[in-house]
N, CA, C and O atoms as a GROMACS GRO file, in nm:
protein
  516
    1ALA      N    1  -0.508  17.010   5.201
    1ALA     CA    2  -0.590  16.936   5.250
    1ALA      C    3  -0.745  17.003   5.289
    1ALA      O    4  -0.858  16.974   5.250
    2ARG      N    5  -0.699  17.096   5.378
    2ARG     CA    6  -0.819  17.177   5.422
    2ARG      C    7  -0.882  17.227   5.317
    2ARG      O    8  -1.002  17.204   5.325
    3ILE      N    9  -0.844  17.303   5.194
    3ILE     CA   10  -0.879  17.383   5.117
    3ILE      C   11  -0.940  17.267   5.028
    3ILE      O   12  -1.039  17.304   4.965
    4ARG      N   13  -0.903  17.128   5.009
    4ARG     CA   14  -1.009  17.083   4.949
    4ARG      C   15  -1.158  17.034   5.019
    4ARG      O   16  -1.266  17.008   4.965
    5ALA      N   17  -1.119  17.032   5.164
    5ALA     CA   18  -1.239  16.974   5.261
    5ALA      C   19  -1.323  17.095   5.222
    5ALA      O   20  -1.436  17.070   5.182
    6THR      N   21  -1.294  17.192   5.225
    6THR     CA   22  -1.370  17.306   5.216
    6THR      C   23  -1.448  17.334   5.064
    6THR      O   24  -1.562  17.378   5.048
    7GLN      N   25  -1.359  17.298   4.972
    7GLN     CA   26  -1.455  17.270   4.835
    7GLN      C   27  -1.560  17.118   4.823
    7GLN      O   28  -1.639  17.074   4.739
    8GLU      N   29  -1.508  17.076   4.955
    8GLU     CA   30  -1.622  16.968   4.961
    8GLU      C   31  -1.533  16.824   4.861
    8GLU      O   32  -1.599  16.735   4.806
    9ARG      N   33  -1.399  16.829   4.856
    9ARG     CA   34  -1.338  16.729   4.806
    9ARG      C   35  -1.248  16.659   4.881
    9ARG      O   36  -1.126  16.648   4.869
   10LEU      N   37  -1.327  16.613   4.962
   10LEU     CA   38  -1.320  16.521   5.099
   10LEU      C   39  -1.252  16.378   5.034
   10LEU      O   40  -1.170  16.341   5.118
   11ASP      N   41  -1.253  16.307   4.948
   11ASP     CA   42  -1.203  16.235   4.885
   11ASP      C   43  -1.000  16.260   4.851
   11ASP      O   44  -0.895  16.197   4.866
   12ASP      N   45  -1.041  16.372   4.808
   12ASP     CA   46  -0.849  16.448   4.748
   12ASP      C   47  -0.772  16.493   4.901
   12ASP      O   48  -0.655  16.468   4.925
   13ALA      N   49  -0.878  16.574   5.007
   13ALA     CA   50  -0.846  16.598   5.072
   13ALA      C   51  -0.778  16.461   5.209
   13ALA      O   52  -0.701  16.472   5.305
   14VAL      N   53  -0.837  16.371   5.164
   14VAL     CA   54  -0.806  16.228   5.284
   14VAL      C   55  -0.682  16.168   5.222
   14VAL      O   56  -0.589  16.130   5.293
   15GLN      N   57  -0.677  16.159   5.083
   15GLN     CA   58  -0.565  16.099   5.017
   15GLN      C   59  -0.453  16.166   5.023
   15GLN      O   60  -0.346  16.108   5.008
   16MET      N   61  -0.463  16.323   5.050
   16MET     CA   62  -0.317  16.426   5.107
   16MET      C   63  -0.315  16.356   5.223
   16MET      O   64  -0.227  16.273   5.247
   17LEU      N   65  -0.410  16.383   5.300
   17LEU     CA   66  -0.342  16.316   5.455
   17LEU      C   67  -0.319  16.197   5.465
   17LEU      O   68  -0.218  16.190   5.535
   18GLU      N   69  -0.360  16.075   5.431
   18GLU     CA   70  -0.304  15.996   5.410
   18GLU      C   71  -0.182  15.946   5.362
   18GLU      O   72  -0.130  15.851   5.420
   19GLN      N   73  -0.131  15.997   5.264
   19GLN     CA   74   0.010  16.042   5.179
   19GLN      C   75   0.082  16.106   5.317
   19GLN      O   76   0.169  16.033   5.367
   20LEU      N   77   0.063  16.205   5.369
   20LEU     CA   78   0.147  16.247   5.425
   20LEU      C   79   0.128  16.159   5.613
   20LEU      O   80   0.215  16.188   5.695
   21ARG      N   81   0.036  16.080   5.648
   21ARG     CA   82   0.056  16.006   5.721
   21ARG      C   83   0.184  15.907   5.727
   21ARG      O   84   0.275  15.891   5.809
   22GLY      N   85   0.148  15.840   5.590
   22GLY     CA   86   0.261  15.712   5.510
   22GLY      C   87   0.378  15.802   5.555
   22GLY      O   88   0.448  15.772   5.652
   23GLU      N   89   0.396  15.910   5.486
   23GLU     CA   90   0.558  15.971   5.482
   23GLU      C   91   0.622  16.034   5.675
   23GLU      O   92   0.737  16.051   5.715
   24ALA      N   93   0.518  16.047   5.733
   24ALA     CA   94   0.568  16.040   5.869
   24ALA      C   95   0.602  15.944   5.923
   24ALA      O   96   0.713  15.934   5.974
   25ALA      N   97   0.501  15.841   5.924
   25ALA     CA   98   0.550  15.684   5.943
   25ALA      C   99   0.658  15.647   5.932
   25ALA      O  100   0.724  15.601   6.025
   26SER      N  101   0.706  15.665   5.788
   26SER     CA  102   0.828  15.612   5.710
   26SER      C  103   0.941  15.710   5.789
   26SER      O  104   1.055  15.665   5.776
   27LYS      N  105   0.937  15.777   5.832
   27LYS     CA  106   1.014  15.888   5.905
   27LYS      C  107   1.026  15.881   6.077
   27LYS      O  108   1.084  15.949   6.162
   28GLN      N  109   0.940  15.761   6.078
   28GLN     CA  110   0.881  15.772   6.263
   28GLN      C  111   0.874  15.908   6.303
   28GLN      O  112   0.970  15.957   6.361
   29MET      N  113   0.757  15.984   6.276
   29MET     CA  114   0.738  16.079   6.345
   29MET      C  115   0.573  16.047   6.353
   29MET      O  116   0.493  15.961   6.314
   30HIS      N  117   0.576  16.184   6.436
   30HIS     CA  118   0.414  16.197   6.447
   30HIS      C  119   0.412  16.331   6.430
   30HIS      O  120   0.502  16.409   6.460
   31VAL      N  121   0.297  16.358   6.376
   31VAL     CA  122   0.262  16.512   6.342
   31VAL      C  123   0.126  16.525   6.386
   31VAL      O  124   0.044  16.450   6.335
   32GLU      N  125   0.076  16.640   6.505
   32GLU     CA  126  -0.002  16.644   6.568
   32GLU      C  127  -0.087  16.730   6.509
   32GLU      O  128  -0.064  16.842   6.466
   33GLY      N  129  -0.204  16.659   6.512
   33GLY     CA  130  -0.369  16.679   6.417
   33GLY      C  131  -0.360  16.627   6.329
   33GLY      O  132  -0.456  16.633   6.254
   34LEU      N  133  -0.249  16.552   6.289
   34LEU     CA  134  -0.286  16.495   6.130
   34LEU      C  135  -0.408  16.413   6.168
   34LEU      O  136  -0.518  16.450   6.127
   35GLU      N  137  -0.396  16.281   6.260
   35GLU     CA  138  -0.475  16.184   6.298
   35GLU      C  139  -0.616  16.233   6.295
   35GLU      O  140  -0.702  16.185   6.221
   36PHE      N  141  -0.637  16.331   6.380
   36PHE     CA  142  -0.757  16.464   6.418
   36PHE      C  143  -0.824  16.505   6.290
   36PHE      O  144  -0.945  16.511   6.265
   37ALA      N  145  -0.752  16.525   6.238
   37ALA     CA  146  -0.825  16.582   6.102
   37ALA      C  147  -0.842  16.470   5.948
   37ALA      O  148  -0.905  16.492   5.845
   38LEU      N  149  -0.782  16.384   5.977
   38LEU     CA  150  -0.838  16.232   5.903
   38LEU      C  151  -0.952  16.160   6.003
   38LEU      O  152  -1.024  16.073   5.954
   39GLY      N  153  -0.963  16.187   6.103
   39GLY     CA  154  -1.060  16.114   6.174
   39GLY      C  155  -1.177  16.199   6.127
   39GLY      O  156  -1.275  16.156   6.065
   40ASP      N  157  -1.153  16.331   6.166
   40ASP     CA  158  -1.278  16.471   6.102
   40ASP      C  159  -1.336  16.432   5.965
   40ASP      O  160  -1.457  16.424   5.943
   41LEU      N  161  -1.240  16.410   5.877
   41LEU     CA  162  -1.281  16.384   5.760
   41LEU      C  163  -1.343  16.246   5.711
   41LEU      O  164  -1.398  16.224   5.603
   42TYR      N  165  -1.322  16.164   5.812
   42TYR     CA  166  -1.372  15.996   5.778
   42TYR      C  167  -1.498  16.034   5.816
   42TYR      O  168  -1.594  16.020   5.741
   43ALA      N  169  -1.508  16.096   5.965
   43ALA     CA  170  -1.680  16.106   6.032
   43ALA      C  171  -1.704  16.157   5.910
   43ALA      O  172  -1.784  16.080   5.857
   44LYS      N  173  -1.674  16.261   5.823
   44LYS     CA  174  -1.782  16.362   5.742
   44LYS      C  175  -1.811  16.260   5.626
   44LYS      O  176  -1.859  16.299   5.520
   45MET      N  177  -1.787  16.160   5.645
   45MET     CA  178  -1.750  16.074   5.540
   45MET      C  179  -1.862  15.940   5.500
   45MET      O  180  -1.903  15.870   5.407
   46ASN      N  181  -1.878  15.967   5.658
   46ASN     CA  182  -1.955  15.860   5.743
   46ASN      C  183  -1.867  15.699   5.776
   46ASN      O  184  -1.929  15.604   5.824
   47ARG      N  185  -1.741  15.691   5.748
   47ARG     CA  186  -1.659  15.629   5.807
   47ARG      C  187  -1.605  15.639   5.918
   47ARG      O  188  -1.502  15.697   5.952
   48PHE      N  189  -1.695  15.565   5.988
   48PHE     CA  190  -1.655  15.590   6.146
   48PHE      C  191  -1.566  15.490   6.190
   48PHE      O  192  -1.472  15.505   6.268
   49ALA      N  193  -1.618  15.347   6.112
   49ALA     CA  194  -1.438  15.293   6.198
   49ALA      C  195  -1.325  15.391   6.159
   49ALA      O  196  -1.289  15.477   6.240
   50GLU      N  197  -1.278  15.382   6.060
   50GLU     CA  198  -1.189  15.510   6.038
   50GLU      C  199  -1.190  15.637   6.118
   50GLU      O  200  -1.096  15.652   6.196
   51ALA      N  201  -1.249  15.699   6.113
   51ALA     CA  202  -1.270  15.767   6.200
   51ALA      C  203  -1.256  15.769   6.370
   51ALA      O  204  -1.188  15.843   6.441
   52GLU      N  205  -1.355  15.652   6.406
   52GLU     CA  206  -1.263  15.608   6.582
   52GLU      C  207  -1.099  15.578   6.589
   52GLU      O  208  -1.030  15.612   6.685
   53GLN      N  209  -1.048  15.509   6.469
   53GLN     CA  210  -0.905  15.450   6.492
   53GLN      C  211  -0.800  15.589   6.468
   53GLN      O  212  -0.679  15.587   6.488
   54ALA      N  213  -0.877  15.705   6.423
   54ALA     CA  214  -0.752  15.809   6.353
   54ALA      C  215  -0.805  15.903   6.512
   54ALA      O  216  -0.730  15.997   6.538
   55PHE      N  217  -0.893  15.888   6.586
   55PHE     CA  218  -0.933  15.963   6.683
   55PHE      C  219  -0.822  15.882   6.804
   55PHE      O  220  -0.733  15.939   6.868
   56ARG      N  221  -0.849  15.779   6.809
   56ARG     CA  222  -0.794  15.674   6.921
   56ARG      C  223  -0.610  15.714   6.861
   56ARG      O  224  -0.511  15.716   6.934
   57ASN      N  225  -0.614  15.737   6.739
   57ASN     CA  226  -0.408  15.683   6.725
   57ASN      C  227  -0.427  15.878   6.775
   57ASN      O  228  -0.356  15.898   6.873
   58GLU      N  229  -0.484  15.979   6.740
   58GLU     CA  230  -0.470  16.108   6.740
   58GLU      C  231  -0.456  16.099   6.952
   58GLU      O  232  -0.352  16.152   6.991
   59THR      N  233  -0.520  16.057   7.034
   59THR     CA  234  -0.513  16.051   7.198
   59THR      C  235  -0.356  15.986   7.231
   59THR      O  236  -0.264  16.044   7.287
   60ALA      N  237  -0.356  15.862   7.182
   60ALA     CA  238  -0.255  15.783   7.208
   60ALA      C  239  -0.106  15.909   7.179
   60ALA      O  240  -0.019  15.955   7.254
   61MET      N  241  -0.133  15.924   7.061
   61MET     CA  242   0.024  15.987   7.037
   61MET      C  243   0.019  16.154   7.104
   61MET      O  244   0.116  16.224   7.133
   62PHE      N  245  -0.124  16.190   7.118
   62PHE     CA  246  -0.124  16.345   7.183
   62PHE      C  247  -0.203  16.371   7.301
   62PHE      O  248  -0.266  16.476   7.306
   63PRO      N  249  -0.207  16.294   7.390
   63PRO     CA  250  -0.323  16.269   7.488
   63PRO      C  251  -0.391  16.403   7.549
   63PRO      O  252  -0.495  16.408   7.616
   64SER      N  253  -0.294  16.528   7.505
   64SER     CA  254  -0.342  16.691   7.564
   64SER      C  255  -0.436  16.740   7.445
   64SER      O  256  -0.484  16.853   7.446
   65ASN      N  257  -0.455  16.668   7.364
   65ASN     CA  258  -0.567  16.680   7.260
   65ASN      C  259  -0.734  16.677   7.289
   65ASN      O  260  -0.812  16.598   7.236
   66LEU      N  261  -0.761  16.758   7.364
   66LEU     CA  262  -0.900  16.722   7.423
   66LEU      C  263  -1.012  16.750   7.343
   66LEU      O  264  -1.127  16.713   7.366
   67GLN      N  265  -0.970  16.820   7.242
   67GLN     CA  266  -1.126  16.795   7.151
   67GLN      C  267  -1.108  16.628   7.039
   67GLN      O  268  -1.200  16.564   6.988
   68ALA      N  269  -0.967  16.601   7.031
   68ALA     CA  270  -0.980  16.456   6.970
   68ALA      C  271  -1.045  16.322   7.059
   68ALA      O  272  -1.088  16.219   7.007
   69TYR      N  273  -1.040  16.349   7.200
   69TYR     CA  274  -1.133  16.266   7.316
   69TYR      C  275  -1.279  16.335   7.247
   69TYR      O  276  -1.350  16.247   7.198
   70SER      N  277  -1.318  16.430   7.240
   70SER     CA  278  -1.477  16.445   7.218
   70SER      C  279  -1.524  16.385   7.120
   70SER      O  280  -1.629  16.322   7.119
   71SER      N  281  -1.413  16.408   6.988
   71SER     CA  282  -1.507  16.364   6.878
   71SER      C  283  -1.460  16.225   6.849
   71SER      O  284  -1.481  16.174   6.739
   72LEU      N  285  -1.402  16.170   6.933
   72LEU     CA  286  -1.381  15.993   6.939
   72LEU      C  287  -1.557  15.958   7.031
   72LEU      O  288  -1.647  15.880   7.001
   73ALA      N  289  -1.549  16.023   7.106
   73ALA     CA  290  -1.684  15.993   7.194
   73ALA      C  291  -1.793  15.998   7.092
   73ALA      O  292  -1.861  15.897   7.073
   74VAL      N  293  -1.819  16.128   7.012
   74VAL     CA  294  -1.936  16.110   6.930
   74VAL      C  295  -1.885  16.013   6.828
   74VAL      O  296  -1.972  15.926   6.816
   75VAL      N  297  -1.827  15.999   6.783
   75VAL     CA  298  -1.858  15.881   6.663
   75VAL      C  299  -1.878  15.722   6.757
   75VAL      O  300  -1.969  15.645   6.727
   76LEU      N  301  -1.803  15.698   6.843
   76LEU     CA  302  -1.879  15.573   6.923
   76LEU      C  303  -1.990  15.635   6.967
   76LEU      O  304  -2.050  15.540   7.017
   77VAL      N  305  -2.053  15.724   6.982
   77VAL     CA  306  -2.223  15.716   6.990
   77VAL      C  307  -2.304  15.700   6.849
   77VAL      O  308  -2.404  15.632   6.826
   78VAL      N  309  -2.234  15.777   6.770
   78VAL     CA  310  -2.270  15.753   6.619
   78VAL      C  311  -2.292  15.590   6.590
   78VAL      O  312  -2.390  15.547   6.528
   79GLN      N  313  -2.146  15.475   6.666
   79GLN     CA  314  -2.146  15.325   6.590
   79GLN      C  315  -2.240  15.307   6.707
   79GLN      O  316  -2.267  15.188   6.688
   80LYS      N  317  -2.308  15.342   6.814
   80LYS     CA  318  -2.377  15.291   6.931
   80LYS      C  319  -2.327  15.184   6.980
   80LYS      O  320  -2.378  15.074   7.001
   81LYS      N  321  -2.189  15.235   7.000
   81LYS     CA  322  -2.058  15.196   7.136
   81LYS      C  323  -2.098  15.302   7.244
   81LYS      O  324  -2.035  15.407   7.252
   82TYR      N  325  -2.208  15.273   7.330
   82TYR     CA  326  -2.215  15.402   7.415
   82TYR      C  327  -2.128  15.309   7.531
   82TYR      O  328  -2.021  15.362   7.561
   83ASP      N  329  -2.150  15.216   7.580
   83ASP     CA  330  -2.037  15.192   7.684
   83ASP      C  331  -1.878  15.227   7.670
   83ASP      O  332  -1.811  15.242   7.772
   84ALA      N  333  -1.824  15.239   7.549
   84ALA     CA  334  -1.715  15.298   7.546
   84ALA      C  335  -1.695  15.450   7.519
   84ALA      O  336  -1.601  15.507   7.464
   85VAL      N  337  -1.818  15.502   7.580
   85VAL     CA  338  -1.771  15.636   7.596
   85VAL      C  339  -1.709  15.674   7.687
   85VAL      O  340  -1.591  15.705   7.669
   86ASP      N  341  -1.779  15.685   7.838
   86ASP     CA  342  -1.732  15.726   7.975
   86ASP      C  343  -1.585  15.707   7.956
   86ASP      O  344  -1.503  15.798   7.948
   87PRO      N  345  -1.552  15.537   7.947
   87PRO     CA  346  -1.360  15.491   7.932
   87PRO      C  347  -1.291  15.625   7.849
   87PRO      O  348  -1.178  15.668   7.868
   88VAL      N  349  -1.361  15.662   7.782
   88VAL     CA  350  -1.238  15.738   7.657
   88VAL      C  351  -1.250  15.905   7.766
   88VAL      O  352  -1.158  15.987   7.762
   89PHE      N  353  -1.357  15.921   7.840
   89PHE     CA  354  -1.333  16.072   7.877
   89PHE      C  355  -1.245  16.001   8.046
   89PHE      O  356  -1.161  16.077   8.093
   90THR      N  357  -1.262  15.901   8.102
   90THR     CA  358  -1.181  15.846   8.158
   90THR      C  359  -1.070  15.857   8.199
   90THR      O  360  -1.023  15.888   8.308
   91GLN      N  361  -1.004  15.807   8.041
   91GLN     CA  362  -0.871  15.807   7.996
   91GLN      C  363  -0.816  15.950   7.992
   91GLN      O  364  -0.714  15.993   8.045
   92MET      N  365  -0.902  16.010   7.923
   92MET     CA  366  -0.924  16.176   7.891
   92MET      C  367  -0.834  16.247   8.008
   92MET      O  368  -0.722  16.298   8.005
   93ALA      N  369  -0.945  16.227   8.131
   93ALA     CA  370  -0.930  16.282   8.271
   93ALA      C  371  -0.806  16.247   8.321
   93ALA      O  372  -0.722  16.321   8.372
   94GLN      N  373  -0.804  16.129   8.303
   94GLN     CA  374  -0.634  16.101   8.358
   94GLN      C  375  -0.526  16.154   8.330
   94GLN      O  376  -0.444  16.207   8.404
   95ASN      N  377  -0.526  16.140   8.216
   95ASN     CA  378  -0.402  16.219   8.114
   95ASN      C  379  -0.438  16.366   8.105
   95ASN      O  380  -0.365  16.403   8.013
   96ASN      N  381  -0.499  16.462   8.140
   96ASN     CA  382  -0.515  16.571   8.196
   96ASN      C  383  -0.592  16.628   8.292
   96ASN      O  384  -0.696  16.690   8.269
   97ARG      N  385  -0.533  16.606   8.425
   97ARG     CA  386  -0.633  16.672   8.526
   97ARG      C  387  -0.623  16.812   8.494
   97ARG      O  388  -0.516  16.872   8.489
   98SER      N  389  -0.728  16.860   8.473
   98SER     CA  390  -0.712  17.000   8.453
   98SER      C  391  -0.928  17.022   8.445
   98SER      O  392  -1.004  16.955   8.374
   99PRO      N  393  -0.957  17.106   8.518
   99PRO     CA  394  -1.117  17.171   8.516
   99PRO      C  395  -1.154  17.134   8.333
   99PRO      O  396  -1.256  17.092   8.277
  100GLN      N  397  -1.040  17.169   8.289
  100GLN     CA  398  -1.111  17.223   8.118
  100GLN      C  399  -1.139  17.099   8.028
  100GLN      O  400  -1.214  17.094   7.930
  101ALA      N  401  -1.047  16.980   8.091
  101ALA     CA  402  -1.090  16.809   8.026
  101ALA      C  403  -1.189  16.780   8.055
  101ALA      O  404  -1.260  16.717   7.977
  102TYR      N  405  -1.248  16.832   8.234
  102TYR     CA  406  -1.376  16.769   8.265
  102TYR      C  407  -1.443  16.866   8.207
  102TYR      O  408  -1.557  16.821   8.190
  103LEU      N  409  -1.439  16.947   8.177
  103LEU     CA  410  -1.579  17.034   8.086
  103LEU      C  411  -1.557  16.987   7.974
  103LEU      O  412  -1.661  16.948   7.922
  104VAL      N  413  -1.478  16.973   7.918
  104VAL     CA  414  -1.490  16.921   7.770
  104VAL      C  415  -1.589  16.772   7.781
  104VAL      O  416  -1.656  16.705   7.703
  105ALA      N  417  -1.565  16.770   7.873
  105ALA     CA  418  -1.621  16.599   7.867
  105ALA      C  419  -1.803  16.599   7.894
  105ALA      O  420  -1.889  16.527   7.845
  106ALA      N  421  -1.812  16.711   7.990
  106ALA     CA  422  -1.978  16.781   8.027
  106ALA      C  423  -2.044  16.802   7.926
  106ALA      O  424  -2.151  16.746   7.904
  107LYS      N  425  -1.974  16.912   7.825
  107LYS     CA  426  -1.975  17.026   7.704
  107LYS      C  427  -2.062  16.888   7.610
  107LYS      O  428  -2.182  16.888   7.579
  108THR      N  429  -1.950  16.770   7.576
  108THR     CA  430  -1.999  16.665   7.471
  108THR      C  431  -2.091  16.551   7.526
  108THR      O  432  -2.116  16.463   7.444
  109TYR      N  433  -2.141  16.540   7.640
  109TYR     CA  434  -2.237  16.487   7.707
  109TYR      C  435  -2.348  16.531   7.719
  109TYR      O  436  -2.444  16.463   7.756
  110ASP      N  437  -2.354  16.704   7.679
  110ASP     CA  438  -2.453  16.828   7.677
  110ASP      C  439  -2.496  16.778   7.506
  110ASP      O  440  -2.609  16.751   7.465
  111VAL      N  441  -2.418  16.777   7.458
  111VAL     CA  442  -2.447  16.776   7.312
  111VAL      C  443  -2.546  16.640   7.262
  111VAL      O  444  -2.646  16.645   7.189
  112LEU      N  445  -2.484  16.520   7.325
  112LEU     CA  446  -2.497  16.413   7.318
  112LEU      C  447  -2.687  16.387   7.352
  112LEU      O  448  -2.774  16.326   7.289
  113GLY      N  449  -2.690  16.455   7.465
  113GLY     CA  450  -2.803  16.460   7.509
  113GLY      C  451  -2.820  16.400   7.688
  113GLY      O  452  -2.913  16.374   7.765
  114ASP      N  453  -2.710  16.399   7.691
  114ASP     CA  454  -2.729  16.319   7.856
  114ASP      C  455  -2.649  16.441   7.927
  114ASP      O  456  -2.530  16.469   7.941
  115ALA      N  457  -2.781  16.504   7.969
  115ALA     CA  458  -2.773  16.604   8.057
  115ALA      C  459  -2.692  16.538   8.240
  115ALA      O  460  -2.600  16.593   8.301
  116ARG      N  461  -2.753  16.440   8.272
  116ARG     CA  462  -2.719  16.366   8.423
  116ARG      C  463  -2.576  16.363   8.431
  116ARG      O  464  -2.520  16.420   8.525
  117THR      N  465  -2.473  16.266   8.288
  117THR     CA  466  -2.363  16.265   8.337
  117THR      C  467  -2.303  16.371   8.309
  117THR      O  468  -2.209  16.395   8.385
  118ALA      N  469  -2.336  16.505   8.163
  118ALA     CA  470  -2.266  16.637   8.233
  118ALA      C  471  -2.214  16.712   8.330
  118ALA      O  472  -2.113  16.779   8.347
  119ALA      N  473  -2.343  16.672   8.410
  119ALA     CA  474  -2.351  16.763   8.547
  119ALA      C  475  -2.232  16.680   8.659
  119ALA      O  476  -2.162  16.737   8.743
  120GLN      N  477  -2.236  16.542   8.630
  120GLN     CA  478  -2.188  16.507   8.683
  120GLN      C  479  -2.010  16.506   8.702
  120GLN      O  480  -1.934  16.494   8.798
  121TRP      N  481  -1.987  16.535   8.496
  121TRP     CA  482  -1.858  16.602   8.478
  121TRP      C  483  -1.810  16.726   8.523
  121TRP      O  484  -1.695  16.752   8.558
  122ARG      N  485  -1.961  16.842   8.516
  122ARG     CA  486  -1.926  16.978   8.532
  122ARG      C  487  -1.894  16.961   8.708
  122ARG      O  488  -1.791  17.010   8.754
  123SER      N  489  -1.991  16.888   8.798
  123SER     CA  490  -1.899  16.881   8.977
  123SER      C  491  -1.733  16.831   8.960
  123SER      O  492  -1.649  16.888   9.030
  124ARG      N  493  -1.695  16.729   8.870
  124ARG     CA  494  -1.560  16.701   8.894
  124ARG      C  495  -1.502  16.826   8.865
  124ARG      O  496  -1.408  16.856   8.938
  125ALA      N  497  -1.534  16.908   8.776
  125ALA     CA  498  -1.440  17.050   8.724
  125ALA      C  499  -1.431  17.151   8.823
  125ALA      O  500  -1.340  17.232   8.841
  126ALA      N  501  -1.562  17.132   8.897
  126ALA     CA  502  -1.579  17.218   8.979
  126ALA      C  503  -1.474  17.189   9.096
  126ALA      O  504  -1.414  17.282   9.150
  127GLN      N  505  -1.454  17.044   9.133
  127GLN     CA  506  -1.371  17.004   9.252
  127GLN      C  507  -1.256  17.011   9.183
  127GLN      O  508  -1.175  16.975   9.268
  128ALA      N  509  -1.192  17.035   9.082
  128ALA     CA  510  -1.047  17.021   9.030
  128ALA      C  511  -1.000  17.135   9.055
  128ALA      O  512  -0.880  17.145   9.081
  129GLN      N  513  -1.098  17.268   9.053
  129GLN     CA  514  -1.060  17.397   9.059
  129GLN      C  515  -0.996  17.449   9.206
  129GLN      O  516  -0.958  17.565   9.220
   0.00000   0.00000   0.00000
């Protein structure tokens, strides 16, 4: 799927990963990174609602995947769901009580152009050390 994506064959990559998702579900298995990869592809294809759900699935199944929370926040902003962003990072912080988690939130807020909230998360990171 990664090769297809680098070849700009995003539909093929999604189809492969969705098939893997179905196979894993039929065996009641969770594959770490699968929903994240799907979310990333959906976002690149401007399928933001599907990207949001995939990132939410990833964070629910693998709460230590900090990048999934960050990507979810970006997708929420793209969809203008601004009020949903901070709860994502609050949940991330509850699931991952580490300075690294707080710094991921800070860096994401920096990317989103919210320096004030980024500074608040950096402060939390400093207090957690």
